[in-house]
C-alpha positions as CSV (number, residue, x, y, z in Angstrom):
1,M,9.7,-8.0,-20.1
2,T,8.7,-9.3,-16.7
3,E,6.4,-12.2,-16.1
4,L,3.5,-10.0,-15.0
5,A,3.8,-7.8,-18.1
6,D,3.8,-10.9,-20.2
7,D,0.6,-12.1,-18.5
8,L,-1.1,-8.7,-19.1
9,D,-0.3,-8.8,-22.8
10,Q,-1.9,-12.3,-23.0
11,W,-5.1,-11.0,-21.4
12,T,-5.4,-7.9,-23.6
13,G,-5.2,-10.0,-26.8
14,A,-8.3,-12.1,-26.1
15,Q,-10.7,-12.3,-29.0
16,T,-13.7,-12.0,-26.7
17,D,-12.5,-8.6,-25.5
18,R,-12.0,-7.4,-29.1
19,L,-15.6,-8.4,-29.8
20,R,-16.9,-6.5,-26.7
21,A,-14.9,-3.5,-27.7
22,D,-16.7,-3.5,-31.1
23,R,-19.9,-3.0,-29.2
24,V,-18.6,0.0,-27.2
25,N,-19.9,3.5,-28.0
26,P,-18.0,4.6,-31.1
27,A,-16.9,7.9,-29.4
28,V,-15.5,6.0,-26.4
29,R,-13.8,3.3,-28.6
30,K,-12.2,6.0,-30.8
31,A,-10.9,8.1,-27.9
32,M,-9.4,5.0,-26.2
33,T,-7.8,3.4,-29.2
34,E,-6.4,6.7,-30.4
35,A,-4.8,7.1,-26.9
36,G,-3.2,3.7,-27.2
37,F,-5.5,1.7,-25.0
38,T,-6.8,-1.8,-25.6
39,P,-9.5,-3.7,-23.7
40,M,-8.6,-5.9,-20.9
41,D,-10.5,-8.6,-18.9
42,L,-9.8,-8.1,-15.2
43,G,-11.8,-11.1,-14.2
44,D,-15.1,-11.5,-12.3
45,G,-16.9,-9.7,-15.1
46,C,-14.7,-6.5,-14.8
47,R,-13.2,-4.9,-17.8
48,A,-11.0,-1.9,-18.3
49,W,-9.0,-0.1,-21.0
50,Y,-5.2,-0.9,-20.6
51,R,-2.1,0.9,-21.7
52,R,1.5,-0.1,-20.8
53,S,4.1,2.6,-20.1
54,D,7.8,2.3,-20.9
55,D,8.7,2.7,-17.2
56,G,7.2,-0.6,-16.1
57,T,3.8,0.8,-15.1
58,H,0.4,0.6,-16.8
59,A,-2.7,2.7,-16.9
60,L,-6.3,1.4,-16.6
61,I,-9.4,3.4,-17.4
62,S,-12.9,2.0,-16.8
63,H,-16.5,3.1,-16.3
64,N,-17.9,1.2,-13.4
65,N,-15.7,-1.8,-14.2
66,A,-16.8,-1.7,-17.8
67,L,-15.4,-0.6,-21.2
68,D,-18.4,1.5,-22.1
69,G,-20.3,4.4,-20.7
70,D,-21.4,7.9,-21.3
71,P,-18.1,9.8,-21.9
72,T,-19.5,13.0,-20.4
73,V,-20.7,11.5,-17.1
74,K,-18.3,11.7,-14.2
75,D,-18.2,8.0,-13.5
76,W,-14.8,7.1,-15.1
77,I,-11.8,6.0,-13.0
78,V,-8.2,6.2,-14.1
79,G,-5.2,4.6,-12.3
80,Q,-1.5,4.1,-12.7
81,Y,-0.3,0.8,-11.4
82,G,3.1,-0.5,-10.7
83,E,4.4,-3.8,-12.0
84,R,5.4,-4.9,-8.5
85,G,2.6,-3.1,-6.6
86,G,1.4,0.3,-5.8
87,F,-1.3,2.4,-7.4
88,V,-2.6,5.9,-7.8
89,E,-6.3,6.2,-8.7
90,V,-8.7,9.0,-9.3
91,G,-12.4,8.5,-9.8
92,G,-15.4,10.6,-10.6
93,L,-14.1,11.9,-13.9
94,P,-15.5,12.4,-17.4
95,L,-13.7,10.3,-20.0
96,F,-11.6,13.2,-21.3
97,R,-10.3,13.9,-17.8
98,A,-9.5,10.2,-17.3
99,L,-7.5,10.3,-20.5
100,E,-5.6,13.3,-19.2
101,G,-5.0,11.5,-15.9
102,A,-3.5,8.5,-17.8
103,D,-1.0,10.9,-19.3
104,T,-0.3,12.9,-16.1
105,L,-0.6,10.7,-13.0
106,P,2.8,9.9,-11.6
107,S,4.2,6.4,-11.2
108,P,3.1,4.6,-8.1
109,V,6.7,3.9,-7.3
110,R,8.7,6.7,-5.6
111,P,12.3,7.3,-6.5
112,D,13.4,5.5,-3.3
113,G,11.5,2.4,-4.5
114,S,8.7,2.7,-1.9
115,L,5.2,2.2,-3.3
116,V,2.3,4.6,-3.3
117,E,-1.1,3.2,-2.7
118,A,-3.6,6.1,-2.8
119,L,-7.1,7.0,-4.0
120,Y,-7.7,10.7,-4.8
121,P,-10.9,12.6,-5.4
122,S,-9.3,14.7,-8.2
123,L,-6.4,14.8,-10.6
124,Q,-5.2,18.0,-9.1
125,Q,-5.0,16.6,-5.6
126,A,-3.1,13.6,-6.8
127,L,-0.6,15.8,-8.7
128,D,-0.3,18.2,-5.7
129,D,0.4,15.3,-3.3
130,L,2.7,13.3,-5.5
131,G,4.1,15.8,-8.1
């Protein structure tokens, strides 16, 4: 594991985040935990659901920088983030589409090692552009 990945694991294990996750809408909490996500404190009052991938990237999903929100409202954002930089983000999604995005968005690191840094208005546009 790299140093950054070790740091991320320390943040996700904080007791305060577990307590806050207990107060999350049960439907949101269930969907996120079943998909392998754990709460993460991003700092400055921002929180997101975090899941590490085997390829050295990680996914984050949040609702206006928070763990909770209406799962049907199109205010969720999903992103894939590289360990050494790069990101691919899509916003304006209901929770079920954000979860799909966490499974389908490509790594923000191209095969040649260059980094992608892009915000997309839809999952399809991100996949068309990067897929």
